[in-house]
PyMOL Python script that loads the backbone (N, CA, C, O; Angstrom):
from pymol import cmd

cmd.read_pdbstr("""\
ATOM      1  N   MET A   1     -50.657  33.966 -14.155  1.00  0.00           N
ATOM      2  CA  MET A   1     -49.436  33.285 -13.761  1.00  0.00           C
ATOM      3  C   MET A   1     -49.348  31.946 -14.482  1.00  0.00           C
ATOM      4  O   MET A   1     -50.357  31.332 -14.830  1.00  0.00           O
ATOM      5  N   LYS A   2     -48.134  31.525 -14.688  1.00  0.00           N
ATOM      6  CA  LYS A   2     -47.879  30.240 -15.322  1.00  0.00           C
ATOM      7  C   LYS A   2     -46.970  29.425 -14.418  1.00  0.00           C
ATOM      8  O   LYS A   2     -46.250  29.967 -13.579  1.00  0.00           O
ATOM      9  N   LEU A   3     -47.017  28.117 -14.605  1.00  0.00           N
ATOM     10  CA  LEU A   3     -46.113  27.218 -13.891  1.00  0.00           C
ATOM     11  C   LEU A   3     -44.806  27.105 -14.660  1.00  0.00           C
ATOM     12  O   LEU A   3     -44.806  27.000 -15.886  1.00  0.00           O
ATOM     13  N   SER A   4     -43.700  27.126 -13.940  1.00  0.00           N
ATOM     14  CA  SER A   4     -42.401  26.873 -14.557  1.00  0.00           C
ATOM     15  C   SER A   4     -42.254  25.371 -14.801  1.00  0.00           C
ATOM     16  O   SER A   4     -43.060  24.574 -14.322  1.00  0.00           O
ATOM     17  N   ASN A   5     -41.224  24.999 -15.543  1.00  0.00           N
ATOM     18  CA  ASN A   5     -40.944  23.571 -15.732  1.00  0.00           C
ATOM     19  C   ASN A   5     -40.679  22.896 -14.394  1.00  0.00           C
ATOM     20  O   ASN A   5     -41.050  21.739 -14.194  1.00  0.00           O
ATOM     21  N   GLN A   6     -40.037  23.618 -13.477  1.00  0.00           N
ATOM     22  CA  GLN A   6     -39.757  23.062 -12.152  1.00  0.00           C
ATOM     23  C   GLN A   6     -41.061  22.771 -11.426  1.00  0.00           C
ATOM     24  O   GLN A   6     -41.196  21.721 -10.799  1.00  0.00           O
ATOM     25  N   ALA A   7     -42.029  23.691 -11.501  1.00  0.00           N
ATOM     26  CA  ALA A   7     -43.313  23.489 -10.826  1.00  0.00           C
ATOM     27  C   ALA A   7     -44.088  22.338 -11.459  1.00  0.00           C
ATOM     28  O   ALA A   7     -44.714  21.548 -10.752  1.00  0.00           O
ATOM     29  N   LEU A   8     -44.049  22.240 -12.777  1.00  0.00           N
ATOM     30  CA  LEU A   8     -44.700  21.105 -13.441  1.00  0.00           C
ATOM     31  C   LEU A   8     -44.084  19.784 -12.986  1.00  0.00           C
ATOM     32  O   LEU A   8     -44.791  18.808 -12.736  1.00  0.00           O
ATOM     33  N   GLY A   9     -42.758  19.770 -12.884  1.00  0.00           N
ATOM     34  CA  GLY A   9     -42.075  18.568 -12.400  1.00  0.00           C
ATOM     35  C   GLY A   9     -42.466  18.236 -10.977  1.00  0.00           C
ATOM     36  O   GLY A   9     -42.642  17.066 -10.637  1.00  0.00           O
ATOM     37  N   ALA A  10     -42.605  19.260 -10.134  1.00  0.00           N
ATOM     38  CA  ALA A  10     -42.999  19.038  -8.742  1.00  0.00           C
ATOM     39  C   ALA A  10     -44.409  18.456  -8.668  1.00  0.00           C
ATOM     40  O   ALA A  10     -44.676  17.570  -7.857  1.00  0.00           O
ATOM     41  N   LEU A  11     -45.302  18.951  -9.508  1.00  0.00           N
ATOM     42  CA  LEU A  11     -46.663  18.399  -9.528  1.00  0.00           C
ATOM     43  C   LEU A  11     -46.660  16.954 -10.010  1.00  0.00           C
ATOM     44  O   LEU A  11     -47.409  16.121  -9.498  1.00  0.00           O
ATOM     45  N   MET A  12     -45.817  16.659 -10.995  1.00  0.00           N
ATOM     46  CA  MET A  12     -45.716  15.276 -11.473  1.00  0.00           C
ATOM     47  C   MET A  12     -45.135  14.367 -10.388  1.00  0.00           C
ATOM     48  O   MET A  12     -45.550  13.217 -10.247  1.00  0.00           O
ATOM     49  N   MET A  13     -44.175  14.887  -9.627  1.00  0.00           N
ATOM     50  CA  MET A  13     -43.617  14.103  -8.520  1.00  0.00           C
ATOM     51  C   MET A  13     -44.676  13.869  -7.450  1.00  0.00           C
ATOM     52  O   MET A  13     -44.724  12.793  -6.853  1.00  0.00           O
ATOM     53  N   ALA A  14     -45.527  14.866  -7.201  1.00  0.00           N
ATOM     54  CA  ALA A  14     -46.607  14.700  -6.229  1.00  0.00           C
ATOM     55  C   ALA A  14     -47.555  13.601  -6.685  1.00  0.00           C
ATOM     56  O   ALA A  14     -47.983  12.771  -5.884  1.00  0.00           O
ATOM     57  N   LEU A  15     -47.880  13.596  -7.961  1.00  0.00           N
ATOM     58  CA  LEU A  15     -48.754  12.557  -8.498  1.00  0.00           C
ATOM     59  C   LEU A  15     -48.093  11.189  -8.396  1.00  0.00           C
ATOM     60  O   LEU A  15     -48.730  10.212  -8.001  1.00  0.00           O
ATOM     61  N   GLN A  16     -46.811  11.123  -8.755  1.00  0.00           N
ATOM     62  CA  GLN A  16     -46.086   9.853  -8.674  1.00  0.00           C
ATOM     63  C   GLN A  16     -46.038   9.351  -7.228  1.00  0.00           C
ATOM     64  O   GLN A  16     -46.242   8.165  -6.970  1.00  0.00           O
ATOM     65  N   LYS A  17     -45.768  10.261  -6.289  1.00  0.00           N
ATOM     66  CA  LYS A  17     -45.723   9.889  -4.872  1.00  0.00           C
ATOM     67  C   LYS A  17     -47.065   9.324  -4.426  1.00  0.00           C
ATOM     68  O   LYS A  17     -47.122   8.309  -3.730  1.00  0.00           O
ATOM     69  N   SER A  18     -48.135   9.983  -4.829  1.00  0.00           N
ATOM     70  CA  SER A  18     -49.474   9.539  -4.459  1.00  0.00           C
ATOM     71  C   SER A  18     -49.773   8.158  -5.033  1.00  0.00           C
ATOM     72  O   SER A  18     -50.336   7.303  -4.349  1.00  0.00           O
ATOM     73  N   LEU A  19     -49.397   7.946  -6.281  1.00  0.00           N
ATOM     74  CA  LEU A  19     -49.654   6.652  -6.907  1.00  0.00           C
ATOM     75  C   LEU A  19     -48.813   5.542  -6.292  1.00  0.00           C
ATOM     76  O   LEU A  19     -49.313   4.449  -6.029  1.00  0.00           O
ATOM     77  N   LEU A  20     -47.528   5.827  -6.062  1.00  0.00           N
ATOM     78  CA  LEU A  20     -46.640   4.803  -5.498  1.00  0.00           C
ATOM     79  C   LEU A  20     -47.040   4.414  -4.082  1.00  0.00           C
ATOM     80  O   LEU A  20     -46.988   3.243  -3.708  1.00  0.00           O
ATOM     81  N   GLU A  21     -47.436   5.407  -3.305  1.00  0.00           N
ATOM     82  CA  GLU A  21     -47.794   5.151  -1.909  1.00  0.00           C
ATOM     83  C   GLU A  21     -49.283   4.852  -1.739  1.00  0.00           C
ATOM     84  O   GLU A  21     -49.746   4.599  -0.627  1.00  0.00           O
ATOM     85  N   GLN A  22     -50.025   4.881  -2.836  1.00  0.00           N
ATOM     86  CA  GLN A  22     -51.472   4.680  -2.809  1.00  0.00           C
ATOM     87  C   GLN A  22     -52.105   5.557  -1.734  1.00  0.00           C
ATOM     88  O   GLN A  22     -52.857   5.093  -0.878  1.00  0.00           O
ATOM     89  N   SER A  23     -51.767   6.849  -1.815  1.00  0.00           N
ATOM     90  CA  SER A  23     -52.246   7.808  -0.823  1.00  0.00           C
ATOM     91  C   SER A  23     -52.954   8.969  -1.514  1.00  0.00           C
ATOM     92  O   SER A  23     -52.872   9.130  -2.731  1.00  0.00           O
ATOM     93  N   ASP A  24     -53.640   9.760  -0.725  1.00  0.00           N
ATOM     94  CA  ASP A  24     -54.367  10.922  -1.220  1.00  0.00           C
ATOM     95  C   ASP A  24     -53.385  12.012  -1.623  1.00  0.00           C
ATOM     96  O   ASP A  24     -52.476  12.335  -0.858  1.00  0.00           O
ATOM     97  N   ILE A  25     -53.550  12.578  -2.802  1.00  0.00           N
ATOM     98  CA  ILE A  25     -52.646  13.612  -3.298  1.00  0.00           C
ATOM     99  C   ILE A  25     -52.952  14.984  -2.690  1.00  0.00           C
ATOM    100  O   ILE A  25     -52.092  15.864  -2.693  1.00  0.00           O
ATOM    101  N   VAL A  26     -54.164  15.174  -2.170  1.00  0.00           N
ATOM    102  CA  VAL A  26     -54.581  16.490  -1.679  1.00  0.00           C
ATOM    103  C   VAL A  26     -53.644  17.045  -0.601  1.00  0.00           C
ATOM    104  O   VAL A  26     -53.239  18.202  -0.715  1.00  0.00           O
ATOM    105  N   PRO A  27     -53.278  16.285   0.441  1.00  0.00           N
ATOM    106  CA  PRO A  27     -52.365  16.852   1.447  1.00  0.00           C
ATOM    107  C   PRO A  27     -51.012  17.281   0.865  1.00  0.00           C
ATOM    108  O   PRO A  27     -50.433  18.277   1.297  1.00  0.00           O
ATOM    109  N   VAL A  28     -50.520  16.529  -0.109  1.00  0.00           N
ATOM    110  CA  VAL A  28     -49.246  16.885  -0.735  1.00  0.00           C
ATOM    111  C   VAL A  28     -49.399  18.201  -1.485  1.00  0.00           C
ATOM    112  O   VAL A  28     -48.553  19.087  -1.363  1.00  0.00           O
ATOM    113  N   LEU A  29     -50.473  18.333  -2.260  1.00  0.00           N
ATOM    114  CA  LEU A  29     -50.701  19.573  -3.002  1.00  0.00           C
ATOM    115  C   LEU A  29     -50.917  20.754  -2.063  1.00  0.00           C
ATOM    116  O   LEU A  29     -50.437  21.856  -2.330  1.00  0.00           O
ATOM    117  N   GLU A  30     -51.635  20.531  -0.969  1.00  0.00           N
ATOM    118  CA  GLU A  30     -51.880  21.605  -0.005  1.00  0.00           C
ATOM    119  C   GLU A  30     -50.590  22.086   0.655  1.00  0.00           C
ATOM    120  O   GLU A  30     -50.495  23.246   1.058  1.00  0.00           O
ATOM    121  N   SER A  31     -49.608  21.213   0.766  1.00  0.00           N
ATOM    122  CA  SER A  31     -48.369  21.580   1.450  1.00  0.00           C
ATOM    123  C   SER A  31     -47.385  22.337   0.548  1.00  0.00           C
ATOM    124  O   SER A  31     -46.420  22.916   1.047  1.00  0.00           O
ATOM    125  N   LEU A  32     -47.614  22.339  -0.756  1.00  0.00           N
ATOM    126  CA  LEU A  32     -46.692  23.000  -1.676  1.00  0.00           C
ATOM    127  C   LEU A  32     -46.744  24.513  -1.494  1.00  0.00           C
ATOM    128  O   LEU A  32     -47.819  25.100  -1.371  1.00  0.00           O
ATOM    129  N   THR A  33     -45.561  25.136  -1.478  1.00  0.00           N
ATOM    130  CA  THR A  33     -45.485  26.593  -1.446  1.00  0.00           C
ATOM    131  C   THR A  33     -44.826  27.058  -2.744  1.00  0.00           C
ATOM    132  O   THR A  33     -43.842  26.481  -3.206  1.00  0.00           O
ATOM    133  N   PHE A  34     -45.392  28.105  -3.309  1.00  0.00           N
ATOM    134  CA  PHE A  34     -44.961  28.608  -4.607  1.00  0.00           C
ATOM    135  C   PHE A  34     -44.329  29.990  -4.480  1.00  0.00           C
ATOM    136  O   PHE A  34     -44.689  30.774  -3.602  1.00  0.00           O
ATOM    137  N   THR A  35     -43.385  30.274  -5.368  1.00  0.00           N
ATOM    138  CA  THR A  35     -42.784  31.594  -5.482  1.00  0.00           C
ATOM    139  C   THR A  35     -42.886  32.014  -6.936  1.00  0.00           C
ATOM    140  O   THR A  35     -42.584  31.233  -7.838  1.00  0.00           O
ATOM    141  N   ASP A  36     -43.314  33.258  -7.163  1.00  0.00           N
ATOM    142  CA  ASP A  36     -43.416  33.789  -8.509  1.00  0.00           C
ATOM    143  C   ASP A  36     -42.043  34.266  -8.981  1.00  0.00           C
ATOM    144  O   ASP A  36     -41.381  35.040  -8.290  1.00  0.00           O
ATOM    145  N   THR A  37     -41.622  33.808 -10.144  1.00  0.00           N
ATOM    146  CA  THR A  37     -40.345  34.216 -10.741  1.00  0.00           C
ATOM    147  C   THR A  37     -40.615  34.677 -12.169  1.00  0.00           C
ATOM    148  O   THR A  37     -41.713  34.460 -12.683  1.00  0.00           O
ATOM    149  N   PRO A  38     -39.643  35.305 -12.817  1.00  0.00           N
ATOM    150  CA  PRO A  38     -39.834  35.704 -14.224  1.00  0.00           C
ATOM    151  C   PRO A  38     -40.130  34.526 -15.154  1.00  0.00           C
ATOM    152  O   PRO A  38     -40.732  34.708 -16.212  1.00  0.00           O
ATOM    153  N   ASN A  39     -39.708  33.315 -14.762  1.00  0.00           N
ATOM    154  CA  ASN A  39     -39.949  32.118 -15.571  1.00  0.00           C
ATOM    155  C   ASN A  39     -41.223  31.396 -15.195  1.00  0.00           C
ATOM    156  O   ASN A  39     -41.492  30.323 -15.734  1.00  0.00           O
ATOM    157  N   GLY A  40     -42.013  31.939 -14.295  1.00  0.00           N
ATOM    158  CA  GLY A  40     -43.240  31.303 -13.832  1.00  0.00           C
ATOM    159  C   GLY A  40     -43.106  30.888 -12.383  1.00  0.00           C
ATOM    160  O   GLY A  40     -42.065  31.087 -11.757  1.00  0.00           O
ATOM    161  N   LEU A  41     -44.172  30.311 -11.861  1.00  0.00           N
ATOM    162  CA  LEU A  41     -44.169  29.862 -10.472  1.00  0.00           C
ATOM    163  C   LEU A  41     -43.204  28.700 -10.292  1.00  0.00           C
ATOM    164  O   LEU A  41     -43.111  27.819 -11.146  1.00  0.00           O
ATOM    165  N   ILE A  42     -42.486  28.708  -9.168  1.00  0.00           N
ATOM    166  CA  ILE A  42     -41.654  27.564  -8.802  1.00  0.00           C
ATOM    167  C   ILE A  42     -42.143  27.035  -7.457  1.00  0.00           C
ATOM    168  O   ILE A  42     -42.756  27.769  -6.681  1.00  0.00           O
ATOM    169  N   VAL A  43     -41.875  25.776  -7.187  1.00  0.00           N
ATOM    170  CA  VAL A  43     -42.250  25.146  -5.916  1.00  0.00           C
ATOM    171  C   VAL A  43     -41.034  25.183  -5.005  1.00  0.00           C
ATOM    172  O   VAL A  43     -39.967  24.677  -5.352  1.00  0.00           O
ATOM    173  N   ASP A  44     -41.209  25.791  -3.830  1.00  0.00           N
ATOM    174  CA  ASP A  44     -40.111  25.909  -2.873  1.00  0.00           C
ATOM    175  C   ASP A  44     -39.814  24.603  -2.153  1.00  0.00           C
ATOM    176  O   ASP A  44     -38.693  24.388  -1.691  1.00  0.00           O
ATOM    177  N   ASN A  45     -40.805  23.737  -2.056  1.00  0.00           N
ATOM    178  CA  ASN A  45     -40.653  22.492  -1.302  1.00  0.00           C
ATOM    179  C   ASN A  45     -41.200  21.307  -2.106  1.00  0.00           C
ATOM    180  O   ASN A  45     -42.225  20.735  -1.737  1.00  0.00           O
ATOM    181  N   PRO A  46     -40.516  20.928  -3.216  1.00  0.00           N
ATOM    182  CA  PRO A  46     -41.027  19.818  -4.025  1.00  0.00           C
ATOM    183  C   PRO A  46     -41.091  18.531  -3.215  1.00  0.00           C
ATOM    184  O   PRO A  46     -40.252  18.299  -2.345  1.00  0.00           O
ATOM    185  N   PRO A  47     -42.091  17.687  -3.500  1.00  0.00           N
ATOM    186  CA  PRO A  47     -42.242  16.438  -2.754  1.00  0.00           C
ATOM    187  C   PRO A  47     -41.113  15.460  -3.049  1.00  0.00           C
ATOM    188  O   PRO A  47     -40.537  15.457  -4.137  1.00  0.00           O
ATOM    189  N   MET A  48     -40.816  14.646  -2.070  1.00  0.00           N
ATOM    190  CA  MET A  48     -39.824  13.587  -2.229  1.00  0.00           C
ATOM    191  C   MET A  48     -40.562  12.275  -2.449  1.00  0.00           C
ATOM    192  O   MET A  48     -41.542  11.983  -1.763  1.00  0.00           O
ATOM    193  N   VAL A  49     -40.097  11.498  -3.390  1.00  0.00           N
ATOM    194  CA  VAL A  49     -40.702  10.208  -3.687  1.00  0.00           C
ATOM    195  C   VAL A  49     -39.774   9.125  -3.178  1.00  0.00           C
ATOM    196  O   VAL A  49     -38.587   9.117  -3.504  1.00  0.00           O
ATOM    197  N   ASN A  50     -40.307   8.210  -2.381  1.00  0.00           N
ATOM    198  CA  ASN A  50     -39.528   7.106  -1.846  1.00  0.00           C
ATOM    199  C   ASN A  50     -39.376   6.056  -2.939  1.00  0.00           C
ATOM    200  O   ASN A  50     -40.334   5.362  -3.279  1.00  0.00           O
ATOM    201  N   THR A  51     -38.173   5.941  -3.485  1.00  0.00           N
ATOM    202  CA  THR A  51     -37.938   4.989  -4.566  1.00  0.00           C
ATOM    203  C   THR A  51     -37.428   3.647  -4.063  1.00  0.00           C
ATOM    204  O   THR A  51     -37.297   2.700  -4.839  1.00  0.00           O
ATOM    205  N   ALA A  52     -37.146   3.563  -2.794  1.00  0.00           N
ATOM    206  CA  ALA A  52     -36.686   2.296  -2.210  1.00  0.00           C
ATOM    207  C   ALA A  52     -37.889   1.393  -1.985  1.00  0.00           C
ATOM    208  O   ALA A  52     -38.994   1.868  -1.723  1.00  0.00           O
ATOM    209  N   SER A  53     -37.672   0.116  -2.088  1.00  0.00           N
ATOM    210  CA  SER A  53     -38.785  -0.816  -1.911  1.00  0.00           C
ATOM    211  C   SER A  53     -39.044  -1.113  -0.439  1.00  0.00           C
ATOM    212  O   SER A  53     -40.050  -1.738  -0.104  1.00  0.00           O
ATOM    213  N   THR A  54     -38.155  -0.677   0.439  1.00  0.00           N
ATOM    214  CA  THR A  54     -38.332  -0.966   1.856  1.00  0.00           C
ATOM    215  C   THR A  54     -38.404   0.321   2.655  1.00  0.00           C
ATOM    216  O   THR A  54     -37.411   1.040   2.769  1.00  0.00           O
ATOM    217  N   GLY A  55     -39.544   0.610   3.196  1.00  0.00           N
ATOM    218  CA  GLY A  55     -39.697   1.716   4.141  1.00  0.00           C
ATOM    219  C   GLY A  55     -39.331   3.079   3.610  1.00  0.00           C
ATOM    220  O   GLY A  55     -39.286   3.315   2.402  1.00  0.00           O
ATOM    221  N   TYR A  56     -39.070   3.970   4.547  1.00  0.00           N
ATOM    222  CA  TYR A  56     -38.756   5.351   4.215  1.00  0.00           C
ATOM    223  C   TYR A  56     -37.256   5.559   4.146  1.00  0.00           C
ATOM    224  O   TYR A  56     -36.475   4.846   4.776  1.00  0.00           O
ATOM    225  N   GLN A  57     -36.877   6.559   3.362  1.00  0.00           N
ATOM    226  CA  GLN A  57     -35.475   6.890   3.235  1.00  0.00           C
ATOM    227  C   GLN A  57     -35.099   7.960   4.252  1.00  0.00           C
ATOM    228  O   GLN A  57     -35.938   8.736   4.710  1.00  0.00           O
ATOM    229  N   THR A  58     -33.829   7.976   4.587  1.00  0.00           N
ATOM    230  CA  THR A  58     -33.328   9.051   5.436  1.00  0.00           C
ATOM    231  C   THR A  58     -33.280  10.329   4.598  1.00  0.00           C
ATOM    232  O   THR A  58     -33.286  10.249   3.370  1.00  0.00           O
ATOM    233  N   PRO A  59     -33.233  11.509   5.231  1.00  0.00           N
ATOM    234  CA  PRO A  59     -33.121  12.746   4.440  1.00  0.00           C
ATOM    235  C   PRO A  59     -31.924  12.758   3.509  1.00  0.00           C
ATOM    236  O   PRO A  59     -31.997  13.316   2.414  1.00  0.00           O
ATOM    237  N   GLU A  60     -30.817  12.146   3.928  1.00  0.00           N
ATOM    238  CA  GLU A  60     -29.636  12.096   3.070  1.00  0.00           C
ATOM    239  C   GLU A  60     -29.902  11.243   1.831  1.00  0.00           C
ATOM    240  O   GLU A  60     -29.495  11.610   0.728  1.00  0.00           O
ATOM    241  N   GLU A  61     -30.587  10.102   2.006  1.00  0.00           N
ATOM    242  CA  GLU A  61     -30.927   9.250   0.873  1.00  0.00           C
ATOM    243  C   GLU A  61     -31.910   9.953  -0.057  1.00  0.00           C
ATOM    244  O   GLU A  61     -31.794   9.864  -1.279  1.00  0.00           O
ATOM    245  N   GLU A  62     -32.884  10.656   0.538  1.00  0.00           N
ATOM    246  CA  GLU A  62     -33.844  11.385  -0.281  1.00  0.00           C
ATOM    247  C   GLU A  62     -33.126  12.413  -1.141  1.00  0.00           C
ATOM    248  O   GLU A  62     -33.429  12.560  -2.325  1.00  0.00           O
ATOM    249  N   GLU A  63     -32.175  13.122  -0.545  1.00  0.00           N
ATOM    250  CA  GLU A  63     -31.471  14.169  -1.287  1.00  0.00           C
ATOM    251  C   GLU A  63     -30.645  13.581  -2.417  1.00  0.00           C
ATOM    252  O   GLU A  63     -30.609  14.147  -3.510  1.00  0.00           O
ATOM    253  N   THR A  64     -29.983  12.458  -2.180  1.00  0.00           N
ATOM    254  CA  THR A  64     -29.122  11.918  -3.221  1.00  0.00           C
ATOM    255  C   THR A  64     -29.915  11.182  -4.285  1.00  0.00           C
ATOM    256  O   THR A  64     -29.746  11.460  -5.472  1.00  0.00           O
ATOM    257  N   GLU A  65     -30.775  10.252  -3.895  1.00  0.00           N
ATOM    258  CA  GLU A  65     -31.482   9.428  -4.869  1.00  0.00           C
ATOM    259  C   GLU A  65     -32.673  10.161  -5.481  1.00  0.00           C
ATOM    260  O   GLU A  65     -32.743  10.318  -6.700  1.00  0.00           O
ATOM    261  N   THR A  66     -33.602  10.608  -4.650  1.00  0.00           N
ATOM    262  CA  THR A  66     -34.793  11.265  -5.167  1.00  0.00           C
ATOM    263  C   THR A  66     -34.451  12.619  -5.748  1.00  0.00           C
ATOM    264  O   THR A  66     -35.000  13.009  -6.778  1.00  0.00           O
ATOM    265  N   GLY A  67     -33.550  13.343  -5.099  1.00  0.00           N
ATOM    266  CA  GLY A  67     -33.141  14.635  -5.624  1.00  0.00           C
ATOM    267  C   GLY A  67     -32.552  14.497  -7.016  1.00  0.00           C
ATOM    268  O   GLY A  67     -32.814  15.323  -7.890  1.00  0.00           O
ATOM    269  N   ALA A  68     -31.758  13.456  -7.225  1.00  0.00           N
ATOM    270  CA  ALA A  68     -31.165  13.225  -8.539  1.00  0.00           C
ATOM    271  C   ALA A  68     -32.235  12.886  -9.562  1.00  0.00           C
ATOM    272  O   ALA A  68     -32.166  13.342 -10.704  1.00  0.00           O
ATOM    273  N   ILE A  69     -33.216  12.096  -9.171  1.00  0.00           N
ATOM    274  CA  ILE A  69     -34.316  11.755 -10.082  1.00  0.00           C
ATOM    275  C   ILE A  69     -35.094  13.010 -10.448  1.00  0.00           C
ATOM    276  O   ILE A  69     -35.417  13.232 -11.615  1.00  0.00           O
ATOM    277  N   PHE A  70     -35.394  13.831  -9.442  1.00  0.00           N
ATOM    278  CA  PHE A  70     -36.149  15.056  -9.678  1.00  0.00           C
ATOM    279  C   PHE A  70     -35.366  16.006 -10.582  1.00  0.00           C
ATOM    280  O   PHE A  70     -35.928  16.576 -11.517  1.00  0.00           O
ATOM    281  N   ARG A  71     -34.082  16.177 -10.310  1.00  0.00           N
ATOM    282  CA  ARG A  71     -33.268  17.075 -11.130  1.00  0.00           C
ATOM    283  C   ARG A  71     -33.180  16.561 -12.577  1.00  0.00           C
ATOM    284  O   ARG A  71     -33.217  17.356 -13.516  1.00  0.00           O
ATOM    285  N   ALA A  72     -33.067  15.255 -12.757  1.00  0.00           N
ATOM    286  CA  ALA A  72     -33.017  14.689 -14.106  1.00  0.00           C
ATOM    287  C   ALA A  72     -34.332  14.931 -14.834  1.00  0.00           C
ATOM    288  O   ALA A  72     -34.340  15.219 -16.031  1.00  0.00           O
ATOM    289  N   TYR A  73     -35.435  14.814 -14.118  1.00  0.00           N
ATOM    290  CA  TYR A  73     -36.754  15.066 -14.707  1.00  0.00           C
ATOM    291  C   TYR A  73     -36.860  16.525 -15.136  1.00  0.00           C
ATOM    292  O   TYR A  73     -37.328  16.811 -16.238  1.00  0.00           O
ATOM    293  N   ILE A  74     -36.437  17.441 -14.290  1.00  0.00           N
ATOM    294  CA  ILE A  74     -36.482  18.866 -14.611  1.00  0.00           C
ATOM    295  C   ILE A  74     -35.548  19.184 -15.772  1.00  0.00           C
ATOM    296  O   ILE A  74     -35.903  19.968 -16.652  1.00  0.00           O
ATOM    297  N   ASP A  75     -34.369  18.592 -15.787  1.00  0.00           N
ATOM    298  CA  ASP A  75     -33.443  18.804 -16.908  1.00  0.00           C
ATOM    299  C   ASP A  75     -34.070  18.365 -18.220  1.00  0.00           C
ATOM    300  O   ASP A  75     -33.929  19.043 -19.238  1.00  0.00           O
ATOM    301  N   GLU A  76     -34.760  17.235 -18.199  1.00  0.00           N
ATOM    302  CA  GLU A  76     -35.413  16.733 -19.406  1.00  0.00           C
ATOM    303  C   GLU A  76     -36.528  17.688 -19.852  1.00  0.00           C
ATOM    304  O   GLU A  76     -36.682  17.946 -21.046  1.00  0.00           O
ATOM    305  N   LEU A  77     -37.298  18.205 -18.906  1.00  0.00           N
ATOM    306  CA  LEU A  77     -38.337  19.179 -19.250  1.00  0.00           C
ATOM    307  C   LEU A  77     -37.705  20.417 -19.888  1.00  0.00           C
ATOM    308  O   LEU A  77     -38.202  20.921 -20.895  1.00  0.00           O
ATOM    309  N   ASN A  78     -36.615  20.902 -19.304  1.00  0.00           N
ATOM    310  CA  ASN A  78     -35.953  22.084 -19.834  1.00  0.00           C
ATOM    311  C   ASN A  78     -35.373  21.846 -21.224  1.00  0.00           C
ATOM    312  O   ASN A  78     -35.382  22.748 -22.063  1.00  0.00           O
ATOM    313  N   ASN A  79     -34.873  20.646 -21.471  1.00  0.00           N
ATOM    314  CA  ASN A  79     -34.307  20.317 -22.776  1.00  0.00           C
ATOM    315  C   ASN A  79     -35.366  20.246 -23.859  1.00  0.00           C
ATOM    316  O   ASN A  79     -35.082  20.507 -25.028  1.00  0.00           O
ATOM    317  N   ASN A  80     -36.596  19.889 -23.473  1.00  0.00           N
ATOM    318  CA  ASN A  80     -37.670  19.746 -24.452  1.00  0.00           C
ATOM    319  C   ASN A  80     -38.471  21.018 -24.647  1.00  0.00           C
ATOM    320  O   ASN A  80     -39.396  21.035 -25.460  1.00  0.00           O
ATOM    321  N   SER A  81     -38.144  22.096 -23.922  1.00  0.00           N
ATOM    322  CA  SER A  81     -38.925  23.332 -24.090  1.00  0.00           C
ATOM    323  C   SER A  81     -38.208  24.341 -24.940  1.00  0.00           C
ATOM    324  O   SER A  81     -38.730  25.431 -25.177  1.00  0.00           O
TER     325      SER A  81
END
""", "prot")
cmd.dss("prot")
cmd.show_as("cartoon", "prot")
cmd.util.cbc("prot")
cmd.orient("prot")
């Protein structure tokens, strides 16, 4: 099996989340669920990275801000492959 660009992006987001929050990456990696597709494994529940400097974001903020960052990252990966 291979990782899709989406799965690679999700792993990079997990690493970024761990570094930004100065937390252990293991629980984040353990929580990821994968689905096998013709393009490789995809992550069904990619991690959300809190990009705000104050506290946690609401789910709506996560979807708009972090979701947009994640989608842009995946688009860039797809453009370079």
